[in-house]
N, C-alpha and C positions, 0 to 999 in steps of 0.2 A: 498462555491464555490469549494474548492478543492475536487477532486474525487480520492479516493484510491481504485483501483481495484486489488484484490488479486487473482492471479491465483495460483493453487496448485494441487498437486496430491491428489486423492480422499482419500487416507489413512490419510492425514493430519487432516481431520475432524473427524477421528476415534480416534485421539490422544487428540485433544481438540475440543470442539464444535465450530461451525461457530460463534455463538454469542460471545464466549470468544475471538476468534481470531479477529473478527471485533472490539470488544471493546478495545482490546489491541492496535490495530493500531489507532483507534480513540483517545484513551486517550494519546498515545504517540505524535500524531500529535498536539493535543490540548495543550499539555504541553509546546510546543515550543513557544507559543504566536504569531505564524505567521499568524493565521487565526481568524476570528471573531467567537465568541461563537455561536454554533449551525449551522455553515456553512459547517462543514466537513461531507463528504459523503463517506461511505465505503461499498464495495460490495465484495463478494467472489464467485469465480468460481472454484469448484473442478473438476478436469479432471480425467476421467476413462481411457482414451486412450491418450498416450503421449510417447515420448522418450526423454531422457536427456542424450546426449552423447552416444546414442545407448544402454541405460540401462533403467530400470524401477525404478531408485532411486527416492525417494520422493524429492519434491521441493516446494519452495514457491517463487513466484516473484510478486512484487507489481509494478503496473503502476500508478504513481502519476501524476495527471494533476492538475496544480495549475495556478492561475492567475499570469501573468508576474509581475515583480517588486521586487522579492526577489533576494538578492545577491547570488553569487555562494557559498559563505561561509554559508549562511543560508540554502540553499538547501542541501549542503554537511552535515551539522549538522543534518538536518531532516532525511536524508538517514541513517546516522550513528546511530541515536537514534532508528529508527524503526527496522533496521536490528539487533541492539544489543538486543532490547527487544524480538524480535522473536527468536533470537539465544538462549536466556535464557529460553524461553518458549518451544523451540524445539531443545534441544542440540543434538539429534540424527539425525536431518535432515541435509543432506550434502550440500544442495544448498538453500541458502536464499539470495535473492537479491531484489533490487529496482532500478527503474530509474524514474527521475522526468522530466516532460515536461511542458513547459510554454504555457498557453493559451494567445493569443493576446487580449488585451482589445478591440482593434478596431474591431475585427471580432467576438467576443463572443456575443451570444444572448441567452436569455431565454424568456419564455412566459411573464414574468412581464415587459420585456423591449419593447414589441411591442404592 
């Protein structure tokens, strides 16, 4: 169920492969025990055109969308772990961030539910 969408500057995928980056986010999220095995989805969007504070500094930002029901402490721990792992993987990248948004169970739907 959880979706981790990685937005980054295009040079990020020249430092590490998309597969390595995706796997790192997947493994880190999986290690928290917050999600069922096999439910985690991770995608990456490298951007050629962007500005960060009116610069072309490299960046990584993850939009994490998870089903409601986790505590603030659990979500904070998830954020900290993913950013920490990416910081070790990309020590030269000045901007690494994440935000977590909750899906509402009442309004979520996928094709197996209809």
